[in-house]
C-alpha positions in Angstrom: 30.9 -33.6 -32.9 33.0 -31.1 -35.2 34.9 -34.2 -36.6 31.8 -36.0 -37.4 30.1 -32.9 -39.2 33.3 -32.5 -41.2 33.3 -36.1 -42.4 29.6 -36.1 -43.0 29.9 -33.0 -45.2 32.7 -34.2 -47.2 31.5 -37.9 -47.7 28.0 -36.3 -48.8 29.6 -34.2 -51.1 31.7 -36.8 -52.6 28.5 -39.2 -53.2 26.8 -36.4 -55.3 29.8 -35.4 -57.0 30.4 -39.0 -58.3 26.8 -39.5 -59.1 26.0 -36.1 -60.7 28.3 -33.1 -60.1 31.9 -33.0 -59.6 32.0 -29.7 -58.2 30.1 -30.8 -55.3 33.0 -32.4 -53.7 35.1 -29.1 -54.0 32.3 -27.5 -52.2 32.3 -30.2 -49.7 36.3 -29.7 -49.1 35.7 -26.0 -48.8 33.0 -26.3 -46.3 34.6 -29.1 -44.1 37.8 -27.0 -44.3 36.0 -23.7 -42.9 34.7 -26.0 -40.0 37.8 -27.5 -39.2 37.5 -31.1 -37.9 40.0 -32.2 -35.7 42.4 -30.5 -33.5 45.2 -29.4 -35.8 46.7 -26.5 -33.9 47.5 -28.7 -30.7 48.9 -31.7 -31.8 49.0 -34.0 -34.8 46.6 -36.5 -33.5 45.3 -39.6 -35.0 42.1 -37.6 -35.8 43.5 -35.2 -37.8 45.7 -37.8 -39.6 42.9 -39.7 -40.7 40.9 -36.6 -41.9 44.0 -35.4 -43.8 44.2 -38.7 -45.7 40.7 -38.5 -46.5 41.0 -35.0 -47.6 43.8 -36.0 -50.1 42.1 -39.0 -51.1 39.2 -37.0 -52.5 41.2 -34.4 -53.9 43.7 -36.8 -55.8 40.4 -38.9 -56.9 38.7 -35.9 -58.6 41.7 -35.0 -60.3 42.0 -38.7 -61.5 38.3 -39.7 -62.1 37.3 -36.4 -63.8 40.6 -35.6 -65.6 38.4 -35.2 -69.0 36.4 -32.2 -67.5 38.9 -29.7 -66.5 41.6 -27.8 -67.5 44.2 -26.3 -65.0 45.4 -22.7 -66.5 48.6 -21.2 -65.6 48.8 -17.6 -64.2 50.5 -15.3 -61.8 48.9 -16.7 -58.6 49.4 -20.6 -59.4 53.2 -20.7 -59.4 53.3 -18.0 -56.4 51.4 -20.3 -54.1 53.4 -23.3 -55.2 56.7 -21.4 -54.4 54.9 -20.6 -50.9 54.5 -24.2 -50.4 58.2 -25.0 -51.2 59.2 -22.2 -48.9 57.1 -24.0 -46.2 59.2 -27.2 -46.9 62.6 -25.6 -47.3 62.0 -23.8 -43.8 60.9 -27.0 -42.3 63.9 -28.9 -43.3 66.2 -26.6 -41.4 63.9 -26.5 -38.4 65.2 -27.7 -35.0 61.7 -29.6 -34.2 60.1 -31.6 -37.3 57.0 -32.2 -35.6 55.2 -28.8 -35.6 56.7 -28.4 -39.3 54.7 -31.6 -40.2 51.7 -29.8 -39.2 52.1 -26.8 -41.3 53.2 -28.7 -44.2 49.9 -30.5 -44.0 47.9 -26.9 -43.7 49.6 -25.6 -46.7 49.2 -28.8 -48.8 45.7 -28.7 -48.2 45.5 -25.2 -49.2 47.5 -25.8 -52.1 45.1 -28.8 -53.2 42.1 -26.6 -52.8 43.3 -23.8 -54.6 44.2 -26.1 -57.7 40.5 -27.6 -57.4 38.9 -24.4 -57.6 40.6 -23.5 -60.5 40.1 -26.5 -62.2 36.6 -27.1 -61.7 35.1 -23.6 -62.0 34.5 -23.2 -65.4 32.2 -20.0 -65.2 30.9 -17.3 -63.1 27.8 -19.4 -62.2 30.1 -22.1 -60.6 32.0 -19.5 -58.5 28.9 -18.3 -57.2 28.0 -21.6 -56.0 31.7 -21.8 -54.4 30.8 -18.4 -52.5 27.6 -19.9 -51.3 29.6 -23.2 -50.2 32.1 -20.8 -48.1 29.3 -18.5 -46.9 27.2 -21.7 -45.6 30.2 -23.1 -43.7 30.9 -19.8 -41.9 26.9 -19.2 -41.1 27.3 -22.8 -39.5 30.0 -21.6 -37.2 28.1 -18.4 -36.5 25.0 -20.2 -35.6 26.5 -22.8 -33.3 28.2 -19.5 -31.4 24.7 -17.9 -31.1 22.9 -21.2 -30.0 25.8 -21.5 -27.3 25.5 -17.7 -26.3 21.9 -17.2 -26.0 20.5 -20.8 -25.4 23.2 -22.5 -23.4 24.7 -19.4 -21.6 28.3 -20.9 -23.2 31.2 -18.9 -22.9 33.9 -21.2 -24.0 33.4 -21.7 -27.9 35.5 -19.8 -29.9 35.0 -21.4 -33.4 36.5 -24.3 -34.9 40.0 -23.4 -34.1 39.3 -22.3 -30.5 40.4 -18.7 -31.1 37.8 -16.1 -31.3 39.7 -13.7 -33.1 40.2 -16.1 -36.0 36.3 -16.8 -35.9 35.8 -13.3 -36.1 37.9 -12.9 -38.9 36.2 -15.4 -40.7 32.9 -14.0 -40.2 34.0 -10.4 -41.3 35.5 -12.0 -44.9 32.2 -13.9 -45.1 30.0 -10.8 -44.8 30.5 -9.2 -48.3 29.9 -12.5 -49.8 26.6 -12.8 -48.3 25.5 -9.6 -49.1 26.3 -9.5 -52.5 24.8 -12.9 -53.0 21.7 -11.5 -51.8 22.0 -8.0 -53.8 22.3 -10.3 -57.2 19.7 -13.1 -56.2 16.9 -13.0 -58.8 14.4 -14.8 -56.5 12.9 -12.7 -53.7 13.3 -15.5 -51.2 16.7 -16.1 -52.0 17.7 -12.6 -51.2 16.0 -12.8 -48.0 17.6 -15.8 -46.9 21.0 -14.4 -47.7 20.5 -11.2 -45.8 18.9 -12.9 -42.9 22.3 -14.9 -42.6 24.2 -11.7 -42.1 22.7 -11.3 -38.5 24.4 -14.4 -37.0 27.5 -13.4 -38.5 27.5 -9.8 -37.0 26.3 -10.9 -33.7 29.3 -13.1 -33.7 31.8 -10.4 -34.4 30.3 -8.1 -31.7 29.7 -10.4 -29.0 32.8 -12.8 -29.2 34.6 -9.2 -28.4 37.4 -9.4 -30.7 38.9 -5.8 -31.3 40.2 -6.8 -34.9 36.9 -8.4 -36.0 34.9 -5.2 -34.8 37.4 -2.8 -36.8 37.4 -5.1 -39.8 33.4 -5.3 -39.7 33.5 -1.4 -39.7 35.6 -1.3 -42.6 34.1 -3.9 -44.8 30.9 -2.4 -44.0 32.0 1.4 -44.9 33.6 0.0 -47.8 30.6 -1.8 -49.1 28.4 1.4 -48.7 31.0 3.5 -50.5 31.3 1.2 -53.8 27.4 1.0 -53.8 26.7 4.5 -53.6 24.7 4.3 -56.5 22.1 2.4 -54.8 20.6 5.4 -52.5 18.0 3.2 -50.6 21.1 0.8 -49.5 23.2 4.0 -48.1 20.2 5.1 -46.4 19.5 1.7 -44.7 22.9 1.0 -43.8 23.6 4.4 -42.1 20.2 4.1 -40.3 20.9 0.5 -39.2 24.5 1.2 -38.1 23.2 4.3 -36.0 20.7 2.1 -34.3 22.8 -0.7 -33.7 25.4 1.7 -32.3 23.0 3.0 -29.7 21.9 -0.4 -28.5 25.3 -2.1 -28.2 25.7 -4.3 -24.9 28.0 -2.3 -22.4 30.6 -5.2 -22.8 30.9 -4.7 -26.5 31.4 -1.0 -26.0 33.7 -1.1 -23.2 35.9 -3.8 -25.3 35.9 -1.4 -28.4 37.0 1.6 -26.1 40.2 -0.1 -25.2 41.8 -0.2 -28.6 43.4 3.1 -28.4 45.3 2.1 -24.9 45.8 -1.5 -25.6 49.5 -1.1 -26.8 50.2 0.4 -23.4 47.9 -1.1 -21.0 46.8 -4.6 -22.6 49.1 -7.6 -21.6 48.1 -9.2 -25.0 49.2 -6.3 -27.0 52.5 -5.9 -24.8 53.1 -9.5 -25.6 52.8 -8.9 -29.3 55.2 -6.3 -29.4 57.8 -8.7 -27.8 56.8 -11.5 -30.0 57.2 -9.0 -33.1 60.7 -8.1 -31.7 61.5 -11.9 -31.6 60.5 -12.4 -35.1 63.0 -9.4 -36.3 65.7 -11.1 -34.4 65.2 -14.6 -35.8 65.1 -13.1 -39.6 68.6 -11.2 -38.9 70.0 -14.7 -37.8 68.6 -16.7 -40.2 67.3 -14.7 -43.4 66.7 -17.4 -46.0 64.7 -20.1 -44.3 63.8 -18.4 -40.4 63.5 -20.8 -37.6 61.1 -22.8 -39.6 57.4 -23.1 -40.0 55.5 -24.2 -36.7 58.7 -23.4 -34.8 58.0 -19.9 -33.8 57.5 -20.8 -30.2 60.3 -23.5 -30.1 63.0 -20.9 -30.4 61.1 -17.9 -29.1 63.2 -17.6 -25.7 66.3 -17.5 -27.5 65.1 -14.6 -29.8 62.7 -12.5 -27.5 63.7 -9.5 -25.7 61.8 -10.9 -22.9 61.8 -14.7 -23.0 59.4 -15.2 -20.2 56.4 -13.3 -21.8 55.9 -16.1 -24.5 53.2 -15.4 -27.1 52.6 -16.4 -30.9 53.4 -13.9 -33.4 49.8 -12.3 -33.6 50.7 -11.2 -37.3 51.0 -12.9 -40.5 53.8 -10.3 -41.5 55.8 -11.3 -38.5 55.1 -15.1 -38.4 56.5 -15.5 -41.7 59.3 -13.1 -41.4 60.4 -15.2 -38.2 59.7 -18.9 -39.6 60.2 -18.8 -43.1 62.6 -15.8 -43.6 62.6 -13.4 -46.4 61.7 -15.7 -49.3 58.4 -16.9 -47.7 57.6 -13.2 -46.7 58.0 -12.0 -50.1 56.0 -14.6 -51.8 53.0 -14.3 -49.3 53.3 -10.2 -49.7 53.3 -10.7 -53.5 50.1 -12.6 -53.4 48.2 -10.3 -51.0 49.2 -7.2 -53.2 48.3 -9.0 -56.4 44.8 -10.1 -55.4 43.9 -6.5 -54.8 45.5 -5.3 -58.2 44.1 -8.1 -60.2 40.7 -7.8 -58.7 40.7 -4.0 -59.4 42.1 -4.6 -63.0 39.2 -6.9 -63.6 36.5 -4.7 -62.4 38.1 -1.8 -64.6 38.0 -4.1 -67.7 34.2 -4.7 -67.1 33.6 -1.1 -66.4 35.3 -0.3 -69.8 33.0 -2.7 -71.6 29.7 -2.1 -69.8 30.3 1.7 -69.4 28.1 2.6 -66.1 25.8 -0.6 -66.1 26.9 -2.7 -63.0 26.9 -6.7 -63.9 26.8 -9.6 -61.4 30.4 -10.2 -61.9 31.3 -6.7 -60.9 29.6 -6.9 -57.7 31.1 -10.0 -56.8 34.6 -8.5 -57.7 33.8 -5.8 -55.1 32.8 -8.6 -52.6 36.1 -9.9 -53.2 38.0 -6.6 -52.6 35.6 -6.1 -49.3 36.6 -9.6 -48.2 40.3 -8.9 -48.6 40.0 -5.7 -46.6 38.7 -7.7 -43.9 41.7 -10.2 -43.9 44.1 -7.7 -44.5 42.7 -5.7 -41.6 42.1 -8.6 -39.1 45.3 -10.5 -40.0 47.3 -7.6 -39.2 47.2 -8.7 -35.4 46.7 -12.4 -36.3 49.0 -15.2 -37.6 46.8 -16.2 -40.5 49.2 -16.5 -43.4 48.0 -20.0 -43.8 44.1 -19.3 -43.5 42.5 -21.2 -46.4 39.8 -18.4 -47.0 42.3 -16.0 -48.3 43.6 -18.5 -50.9 39.9 -19.2 -51.8 39.9 -15.5 -52.7 43.3 -16.0 -54.8 41.3 -18.8 -56.6 38.1 -16.5 -57.1 40.2 -13.5 -58.5 42.1 -16.0 -60.7 39.3 -17.5 -61.9 37.6 -14.0 -62.7 40.7 -12.9 -64.4 40.5 -15.9 -66.8 36.8 -15.4 -67.8 37.1 -11.9 -68.0 40.0 -12.1 -70.6 38.4 -14.8 -72.5 34.7 -12.7 -72.7 37.1 -9.3 -73.6 38.6 -11.0 -76.3 35.2 -12.4 -77.8 33.7 -8.9 -77.4 36.3 -6.8 -79.1 36.4 -9.7 -82.0 32.6 -9.2 -82.4 32.9 -5.6 -82.4 35.8 -5.5 -84.8 33.9 -8.0 -87.0 30.8 -5.4 -87.1 32.9 -2.5 -88.0 34.5 -4.3 -90.8 30.9 -5.3 -92.0 29.9 -2.0 -92.0 32.9 -0.7 -93.8 32.3 -2.9 -96.7 28.8 -2.1 -97.3 28.5 -0.3 -100.4 27.1 3.5 -100.5 24.2 4.4 -102.7 25.0 5.3 -106.3 25.3 8.8 -107.6 22.0 8.7 -109.4 20.3 7.9 -106.1 22.1 10.7 -104.4 20.8 13.4 -107.4 17.0 11.9 -106.8 17.2 12.3 -103.0 18.7 15.6 -102.5 19.7 16.2 -98.8 17.5 19.1 -98.0 14.4 17.3 -99.5 12.3 18.1 -102.6 12.9 21.6 -104.1 
C-alpha cells in the first residue's frame, strides 16, 4: 500500500511537471520520500530497487529536460553535502560488508539529488512556500494514517513509514513550525484554518506514539515559536491557555511515559543499551578514525567494540552513528552542516530585520519556522540515528535558497537607495535671490 501510494504521488506529479510546471516533480519526490515507500531499513529488496531507479530516472530526467529553466548556484552547503556523500562512499569501500553500505549510498544519493533539485527549481520565496506545503502535506498523510489506525481500527503496530515511532514523532515535530507559519502568513482565511486544523493530527501523533524525544521536541518547538512571536499577544495567550488545557487532559499513558524521562538512564533497558552503543562508537573511531567501520555496518562490528557485546543496540544518536560508521571526516562535515544551518538562517533573518526594521515579512516568518524545525531535529535527533534524514537536508536547501534570494534583494535594495541619495545630492538648491525674497522667519 505504501509503495503504491509513493508511486502514485511521484508519477502524478511527474505528469503535471511535463505538461505545466517542472517544480511539481520535485514536490512529488519530496512527498514520496517522506512517506518512504519500500522497506529500505530491513533489506535491499527488489521493491526498493525499482523505486530507487524510478526516483533517479525522474531526477536526472528533470535536469536533462528542463536544463534551460534552472541555474544551480554554489554556496557553503553544496560542497559540504557533496563531501558528506563522498565520505559515505569512502567508508563503504573500507567496510567489512558491502551490502548494508549500498543501502546507505542509496539513501544519501537520493538526499543529494533532492537537495540539488530544490536549489535548481526553487526560484523565489513563493516556490519555497509551495515546497513547504508539499513537505507538510506528506507528513500529515502519515499522521492521519496513524490517527485513523489508533482511533478507528484500534491499531497499535503502525509506527510510520520506517516502522519506528521515534522517527515518526521527529518528522511530526519538524513539520509543526511550517504548518503553523503557513497558516499565519496565509492571505485567505480558509487556507489559514486548513493549515492550523492539520496541526491537531500532528500533535496527537507525537503524544500518542509515546516517544519521549518527540514530547520534548514538541515542547521545545512550541516554546520557541511563542517566544519569537511574542509581538502577537493574542497568539501567546492562546498558546499558553491551550498548553495548560492540553496538559490537564493528557491520557494517563502519555503522562506516565513523560514522567520516566529523568529515570530512563538508570531504569530503562533501551537507554542503558544506548550507553553501551555509544561506547562502542567511541571504540570504533579510536580504531579506525578516518573511515570508521563503514556506513551501514554499525551492527556488523558491534560485538567487537561494545563493552557488553550481548546487549546489541543501534547507535540511537546521529553523532555517535557517524562517529562509528564514517569516522572523524563524516562527523566533521555533518556537524558543519548542522551548525551552519542555524547560523545562516539567523544571519538571513538579521539582514531582513535591518532592511525592514521592526516590520515582519513572510520571509522572516518562514526563517523562524526553519529555525524551529532545526530545534526539533537537533533535540529529537540527539537520541536517534537520523544523520541521513532527508527532511534535514530539505531545511538546508531552503536555508540556502533564502540566503541567495536575500542576498540578491539586499543588493537591489541598497543600490536603489544609493541611487536615490545620489539624485537628491545632484538637485540644485534655490538661488540667492529666492532666499532673500523668502526669509526663514516669514514676512517681516
